[in-house]
C-alpha positions in Angstrom: 0.0 0.0 0.0 1.2 3.6 -0.7 2.2 5.7 2.3 -0.5 7.7 4.1 -0.6 11.5 3.7 1.1 13.2 6.5 0.0 16.5 8.1 2.1 19.5 7.0 4.8 20.9 9.1 4.0 24.0 11.1 6.4 25.9 8.8 4.5 24.8 5.7 1.2 25.6 7.3 2.4 29.1 8.2 3.7 29.7 4.7 0.5 28.7 3.0 -1.6 30.6 5.5 0.4 33.8 4.9 -0.2 33.6 1.2 -3.9 32.9 1.8 -4.1 36.0 4.0 -2.4 38.0 1.3 -4.9 36.7 -1.3 -7.9 37.4 0.9 -6.7 40.8 1.7 -6.1 41.4 -2.0 -9.6 40.3 -2.9 -11.2 42.7 -0.4 -9.0 45.5 -1.6 -9.9 44.8 -5.2 -13.5 45.6 -4.5 -12.6 48.9 -2.7 -10.2 50.0 -5.5 -12.8 49.2 -8.2 -15.3 51.6 -6.5 -12.7 54.3 -5.8 -11.3 54.2 -9.4 -14.7 55.3 -10.7 -14.5 58.6 -8.8 -10.8 59.5 -8.6 -8.2 57.3 -10.5 -5.2 59.2 -9.2 -6.2 58.8 -5.6 -6.9 55.1 -6.2 -3.3 54.7 -7.6 -1.8 56.4 -4.6 -3.8 54.2 -2.2 -2.8 51.1 -4.1 0.9 52.1 -3.8 0.6 52.6 -0.1 -1.2 49.2 0.3 1.5 47.4 -1.7 4.3 49.1 0.3 2.6 48.0 3.6 2.2 44.4 2.4 5.8 44.3 1.2 7.1 45.5 4.6 5.0 43.0 6.5 6.4 40.1 4.5 10.0 41.3 4.5 10.0 41.9 8.2 8.2 38.7 9.3 9.0 35.9 6.7 12.3 34.1 7.4 14.8 34.7 4.7 15.2 31.1 3.6 11.4 30.9 2.9 11.2 33.7 0.3 11.7 31.4 -2.6 8.8 29.1 -1.5 6.6 32.1 -0.8 7.2 33.1 -4.4 6.0 29.8 -5.7 2.7 30.1 -3.7 2.2 33.7 -4.8 2.7 32.8 -8.5 0.0 30.1 -8.1 -2.5 32.4 -6.4 -2.3 35.4 -8.8 -4.0 33.8 -11.8 -6.9 32.7 -9.5 -7.3 36.3 -8.3 -7.4 37.6 -11.9 -10.0 34.9 -12.8 -12.1 36.0 -9.8 -11.9 39.6 -11.0 -13.3 38.6 -14.3 -16.1 36.6 -12.8 -17.6 39.5 -10.8 -17.6 41.9 -13.7 -21.0 42.9 -15.1 -21.9 43.6 -18.7 -21.9 47.4 -17.9 -18.5 47.3 -16.3 -15.8 49.4 -17.9 -12.3 48.4 -18.9 -10.9 50.7 -16.2 -12.7 48.8 -13.5 -11.2 45.5 -14.7 -7.7 47.0 -15.0 -7.9 48.5 -11.5 -8.5 45.0 -10.0 -5.8 43.4 -12.2 -3.3 46.0 -10.9 -4.1 44.9 -7.4 -3.6 41.2 -8.2 -0.3 41.8 -10.1 0.9 44.2 -7.5 0.8 41.5 -4.8 4.0 40.1 -6.4 5.8 43.1 -5.0 6.0 41.3 -1.6 8.8 39.2 -3.3 10.9 42.2 -4.3 13.5 41.7 -1.6 17.2 41.1 -1.2 16.3 37.8 0.3 14.9 36.3 -2.9 17.5 33.7 -4.3 15.7 32.0 -7.1 13.6 33.6 -9.9 12.4 31.7 -12.9 10.2 33.7 -15.3 8.7 30.5 -16.7 6.9 30.2 -13.3 5.9 33.9 -13.2 2.4 34.6 -14.6 2.7 36.6 -17.8 0.8 39.6 -16.3 3.4 39.9 -13.5 6.5 39.6 -15.7 6.8 43.3 -16.6 6.7 44.3 -13.0 9.6 42.0 -12.2 11.6 43.1 -15.2 11.4 46.7 -14.1 12.4 45.8 -10.5 15.3 43.5 -11.1 17.7 46.1 -9.7 16.0 45.5 -6.3 17.0 41.9 -6.2 20.7 41.9 -5.3 20.5 38.5 -3.6 19.5 36.5 -6.7 21.6 33.4 -7.4 19.5 31.8 -10.1 17.8 34.0 -12.7 15.9 32.6 -15.7 14.7 35.6 -17.8 13.4 33.1 -20.4 12.9 34.6 -23.9 11.7 38.1 -22.9 10.6 39.6 -26.2 11.6 36.6 -28.3 14.3 38.7 -30.1 11.8 41.2 -31.4 12.7 44.1 -29.1 16.3 43.2 -28.0 17.4 46.9 -28.1 14.5 47.8 -25.7 15.2 44.9 -23.3 19.0 45.6 -23.1 18.9 48.5 -20.7 16.3 46.8 -18.5 18.5 43.7 -18.2 21.7 45.6 -17.6 20.1 47.8 -14.9 19.1 44.6 -13.1 22.3 42.6 -13.5 24.4 45.5 -12.3 23.5 44.7 -8.6 23.6 40.9 -8.8 27.0 40.1 -7.3 25.8 36.7 -6.1 24.4 35.5 -9.4 25.6 32.0 -10.4 23.2 31.0 -13.1 21.7 33.2 -15.9 19.3 32.1 -18.6 18.6 34.8 -21.2 17.4 33.4 -24.6 16.8 35.5 -27.7 17.5 38.9 -26.2 21.1 38.8 -24.9 23.8 41.1 -26.5 27.5 41.5 -26.4 27.0 44.6 -24.2 25.2 42.6 -21.6 28.0 40.0 -21.6 30.6 42.7 -21.2 28.8 43.9 -18.1 28.8 40.4 -16.5 32.6 40.6 -16.0 32.3 43.2 -13.3 28.7 42.8 -12.2 28.5 39.0 -11.8 32.1 37.6 -11.1 30.7 34.4 -9.5 28.7 33.4 -12.6 29.0 29.6 -13.2 26.3 28.9 -15.8 25.3 31.0 -18.8 22.6 30.1 -21.3 22.1 32.7 -24.1 20.8 30.3 -26.9 19.1 31.9 -29.9 20.4 35.4 -29.1 21.4 36.5 -32.6 23.1 39.7 -31.2 25.8 37.5 -29.6 28.9 37.6 -31.9 32.5 36.5 -31.8 33.3 39.7 -29.9 31.7 38.2 -26.8 34.5 35.7 -26.5 36.8 38.3 -25.0 34.2 39.2 -22.4 33.4 35.6 -21.5 37.1 34.8 -21.1 37.3 37.2 -18.2 34.7 35.2 -16.2 37.0 32.9 -14.3 34.2 31.0 -12.5 32.3 30.2 -15.7 32.1 26.5 -16.4 28.9 26.1 -18.5 28.1 28.4 -21.5 25.4 27.6 -24.1 25.7 29.6 -27.3 23.6 27.4 -29.6 21.9 29.3 -32.5 23.8 32.6 -31.8 26.0 34.4 -34.2 29.1 32.9 -32.6 30.7 30.8 -35.4 33.4 28.2 -35.6 36.2 30.8 -35.1 34.5 32.1 -32.0 34.1 28.7 -30.4 37.8 27.9 -31.2 39.0 31.1 -29.5 36.6 30.3 -26.6 38.2 26.9 -26.0 41.7 28.3 -26.3 41.0 31.1 -23.9 38.9 29.1 -21.5 40.2 25.5 -21.4 38.4 25.0 -18.0 34.9 25.1 -19.7 33.0 21.9 -18.9 29.9 22.2 -21.1 29.1 24.4 -24.2 25.8 22.7 -25.0 24.9 21.6 -28.5 27.3 22.7 -31.2 27.2 20.7 -34.4 30.7 21.8 -35.5 32.3 21.1 -32.2 34.3 18.3 -33.8 36.0 20.7 -36.3 36.4 23.2 -33.5 38.4 20.7 -31.4 40.4 19.8 -34.4 41.5 23.4 -34.8 42.3 23.6 -31.1 44.3 20.4 -31.4 46.3 21.8 -34.4 47.0 24.9 -32.4 48.5 22.8 -29.6 50.6 20.8 -32.0 53.5 23.3 -31.7 53.8 22.6 -27.9 55.9 19.9 -26.5 53.8 16.7 -25.8 54.3 17.2 -22.0 53.2 20.8 -22.2 50.1 20.5 -24.3 47.1 21.8 -22.4 44.0 19.6 -21.9 40.5 20.8 -22.1 38.2 20.2 -19.2 35.2 19.6 -21.4 32.8 17.0 -20.0 29.8 17.2 -22.4 30.0 16.6 -26.2 26.8 17.1 -28.2 26.9 17.1 -32.0 24.9 16.0 -35.0 27.9 16.1 -37.4 31.1 14.4 -36.4 33.6 12.2 -38.2 35.8 9.4 -36.7 38.8 11.7 -36.5 36.9 14.1 -34.3 36.1 11.4 -31.8 39.7 10.4 -31.7 40.8 14.0 -31.0 38.0 14.3 -28.4 39.4 11.3 -26.5 43.0 12.7 -26.5 42.2 16.4 -26.0 39.4 16.1 -23.5 40.3 13.4 -20.9 37.5 14.5 -18.6 34.7 13.9 -21.1 31.8 11.9 -19.5 28.7 12.7 -21.7 28.5 12.1 -25.4 25.4 12.8 -27.6 26.1 11.6 -31.1 24.1 11.4 -34.3 25.6 8.4 -36.2 26.3 8.5 -39.9 27.9 5.3 -41.0 29.6 7.1 -43.9 31.3 9.6 -41.6 32.0 8.0 -38.2 32.8 4.7 -36.6 31.3 4.3 -33.2 34.2 2.1 -32.1 36.2 5.3 -31.7 34.1 5.9 -28.5 36.2 3.1 -26.8 39.1 5.5 -26.3 37.0 7.8 -24.1 38.0 6.6 -20.6 35.4 8.3 -18.4 32.4 7.8 -20.6 29.3 7.4 -18.3 26.4 9.0 -20.3 25.9 7.8 -23.9 23.1 9.1 -26.2 23.0 7.6 -29.7 20.8 8.7 -32.5 20.0 6.9 -35.8 21.9 3.7 -35.9 21.6 -0.1 -35.9 22.4 -2.0 -32.7 24.3 -4.8 -34.3 25.1 -3.4 -37.8 26.8 -0.2 -36.4 28.7 -2.0 -33.6 26.7 -0.5 -30.7 26.9 -3.9 -29.1 30.7 -3.9 -29.4 30.9 -0.4 -27.9 28.8 -1.5 -24.9 30.9 -4.6 -24.4 33.9 -2.4 -23.8 32.5 0.7 -22.2 29.3 -0.6 -20.7 30.8 -1.2 -17.2 31.2 2.6 -16.8 27.8 3.6 -18.2 25.1 5.0 -15.8 22.9 6.6 -18.5 22.0 5.1 -21.9 19.7 6.8 -24.4 18.9 5.1 -27.6 16.9 7.1 -30.2 15.8 5.8 -33.5 18.1 2.8 -33.0 17.0 -0.3 -35.0 17.6 -4.0 -34.5 16.5 -4.0 -30.8 15.5 -7.6 -30.0 15.7 -9.8 -26.9 19.4 -10.5 -27.6 20.1 -6.8 -27.7 18.4 -6.3 -24.3 20.4 -9.2 -22.9 23.6 -7.7 -24.1 22.7 -4.3 -22.6 21.9 -5.9 -19.2 25.1 -7.8 -19.1 27.5 -5.2 -20.4 26.0 -2.3 -18.4 25.5 -3.6 -14.9 25.5 -0.1 -13.2 23.0 1.4 -15.6 20.6 3.8 -13.7 18.7 5.5 -16.5 17.7 3.7 -19.7 15.7 5.3 -22.6 14.3 3.8 -25.8 12.9 6.6 -27.9 11.2 5.6 -31.2 13.5 2.5 -31.5 12.6 -0.5 -33.6 11.9 -3.6 -31.4 11.8 -6.9 -33.3 11.1 -10.5 -32.3 14.2 -12.6 -31.8 14.7 -15.3 -34.4 17.3 -17.1 -32.3 17.8 -16.4 -28.6 21.0 -16.0 -26.6 20.9 -19.2 -24.5 23.8 -18.9 -22.2 22.9 -18.5 -18.5 23.0 -14.8 -17.5 25.9 -14.1 -15.2 24.3 -10.9 -13.8 20.6 -10.4 -13.0 19.3 -7.9 -15.6 19.1 -4.2 -14.7 19.6 -4.6 -11.0 20.6 -1.0 -10.5 18.1 0.6 -12.9 16.2 3.6 -11.4 14.5 5.2 -14.4 13.1 3.5 -17.5 11.5 5.3 -20.4 10.0 3.4 -23.4 8.4 5.4 -26.1 8.6 2.8 -28.8 6.5 -0.1 -30.2 7.7 -3.1 -28.2 6.4 -6.5 -27.3 5.4 -7.8 -23.8 8.3 -10.1 -23.7 10.7 -7.1 -24.0 8.8 -5.2 -21.3 8.8 -8.2 -19.0 12.5 -8.7 -19.4 13.3 -5.1 -18.7 11.3 -4.9 -15.5 11.5 -8.4 -14.0 14.7 -7.7 -12.0 14.9 -3.9 -11.7 14.4 -4.0 -8.0 15.7 -0.4 -7.5 13.4 1.1 -10.1 11.8 4.5 -9.1 10.4 5.9 -12.3 8.7 4.2 -15.3 7.3 6.0 -18.3 5.7 4.0 -21.1 4.5 5.6 -24.3 1.4 4.9 -26.4 3.0 2.4 -28.7 4.2 -0.2 -26.1 2.1 -3.3 -25.6 0.8 -3.7 -22.0 -1.9 -5.8 -20.4 -3.2 -7.0 -17.0 -1.3 -10.3 -17.4 2.0 -8.4 -18.0 1.5 -6.4 -14.7 0.7 -9.6 -12.8 3.7 -11.4 -14.1 6.1 -8.5 -13.4 4.8 -7.8 -9.9 4.9 -11.5 -8.9 8.7 -11.4 -9.6 9.5 -7.8 -8.7 7.1 -6.0 -6.3 9.0 -2.7 -7.1 9.4 -1.6 -3.5 11.0 1.7 -4.5 8.7 2.6 -7.4 7.7 6.3 -7.0 6.1 7.2 -10.3 4.4 5.1 -13.0 3.1 6.7 -16.2 1.5 4.6 -18.9 0.3 6.9 -21.6 -2.2 4.6 -23.3 -3.2 1.0 -23.2 -5.9 -1.3 -24.7 -5.0 -4.1 -22.3 -5.0 -2.6 -18.9 -8.1 -2.5 -16.7 -8.8 -1.0 -13.3 -7.6 -4.3 -11.8 -4.0 -3.4 -12.6 -4.4 0.0 -10.9 -5.6 -1.7 -7.7 -2.9 -4.3 -8.0 -0.2 -1.6 -8.2 -1.6 0.2 -5.2 -1.7 -3.0 -3.2 1.9 -4.2 -4.0 4.0 -1.0 -4.4 4.5 0.7 -1.0 6.2 3.8 -2.2 4.1 4.7 -5.2 3.2 8.4 -5.2 2.2 9.1 -8.8 0.1 6.9 -11.1 -0.5 8.9 -14.3 -2.9 8.9 -17.2 -5.4 6.3 -16.0 -8.0 8.1 -18.1 -6.3 6.9 -21.3 -6.6 3.2 -20.4 -9.4 2.3 -22.7 -10.7 -0.6 -20.5 -11.4 1.7 -17.6 -14.8 3.5 -17.6 -15.7 6.7 -15.9 -17.5 5.0 -13.0 -14.5 2.7 -12.2 -12.2 5.7 -12.3 -14.4 7.7 -9.9 -14.6 4.7 -7.6 -10.8 4.3 -7.7 -10.3 8.0 -6.8 -12.7 7.6 -3.9 -10.8 4.5 -2.8 -7.5 6.5 -2.7 -9.1 9.5 -1.0 -11.0 7.6 1.8 -7.9 5.7 2.7 -5.8 8.9 2.8 -3.1 7.5 0.5 -0.4 9.9 -0.6 -1.0 9.1 -4.3 -1.4 11.5 -7.1 -3.7 10.2 -9.8 -3.3 12.2 -13.0 -6.1 11.6 -15.4 -6.7 13.0 -18.8 -9.3 12.7 -21.5 -9.6 9.2 -23.0 -7.5 8.7 -26.2 -9.5 7.4 -29.1 -8.2 6.0 -32.3 -11.6 6.6 -33.9 -11.8 9.6 -36.2 -13.8 12.5 -34.8 -17.1 13.5 -36.6 -16.7 16.6 -38.6 -18.6 19.6 -37.5 -19.1 20.7 -41.1 
């Protein structure tokens, strides 16, 4: 049985209650400000400013500093509800100014977070109506350590966004992670040298205003280890200069010409004595265009490399070159054949070090291939099959398995069409499994769940998501709840075609009345039948 829901800690209760108090206070004030705005808009504005200043001071003086980030999450959840409430009370005769006066109150509640104590700000979590307010007040957040400005204007108003960003970053001495897509410029990067000396991670992907000139500014950020420049105006020359100037970089994200870039760096170091040639500290290699020579240079020039994402082209690269990478632990292969392109041989040599294996559009996956993966990769923790081709085995590997399959596996993702025998083999012995995600094309049934749970009760399973199934009934849902003691999320039950609405409601009531700490995510039923046209 899943664990029972536990009462919240006093700290959590106080945190939620404080946001509820703020929300209720805001609702009451919205009514008053709506009435006042009809008579004197200027006076209403002044009263609103005073109200927001009072609310800000109450929170800043009474909320512990380390709880400001969590307060922010609750406020961002509450604001859209307040705006919806404002819409619901409007009458047909209401004016737009009445509506806007209430929205200003709801949006203004976010000002309680404008404090030096805020450490984490992700604009993907901030309601869109509140984002402008935070953009204009970035300079009042000197304590920020993680800042995700997202796409801002999407690159359409970069020149207008630049002074806003620079004004905010000028005070962020503690900033360690900055995400600014589309609207970053060379001028902003120049400012980072003096404004954010502790910057560790920088993501400015899709910012076309970033050019090769930015390399001289980035080179002065001695704490920088991760910089993503994908889809910017930095070309091969700029990346080469970046690696030469900053050999301590660990991750540059996706760059399809990184192989050629490393080749130029390698040629630059050829004039050095062998014992004096510097080594790059690069740990992540991601490219969709690479030849065998580039992989050989990678192994020699970057001894710390651990993650490789590679698009395989049999005419350009030989996967056996991966054997020379000593610390390889995360391998992602795209577009290849398991046997024909020697994936099996690579795993036989390097599998003992692998903890993550991602196979995407890999063909020739049969039972033998799964057996080889299980035996060659005993420490595998994350395994993904994404749109791979699973086939039935014509002849089976008959030797007794020396190692129980997938004993250390913690996360399994299958978004491919595969047979029940494959699923059963993958999950029979994965006793440490915590997360399972199965896509719409995989074959599942009640019998499969019964056979797997009889051998492996999945004592550590935390999350199970089966996107669609024609063979699973409500019996499997009850079986999983009965056997798996740590299950906390059972997703997309509504897409299991054998479950009707009444059974689903009964199951929800079963979970609720027993107070199980289990999240049941249900969505509309998937149907393969074409919809009737409305025309």
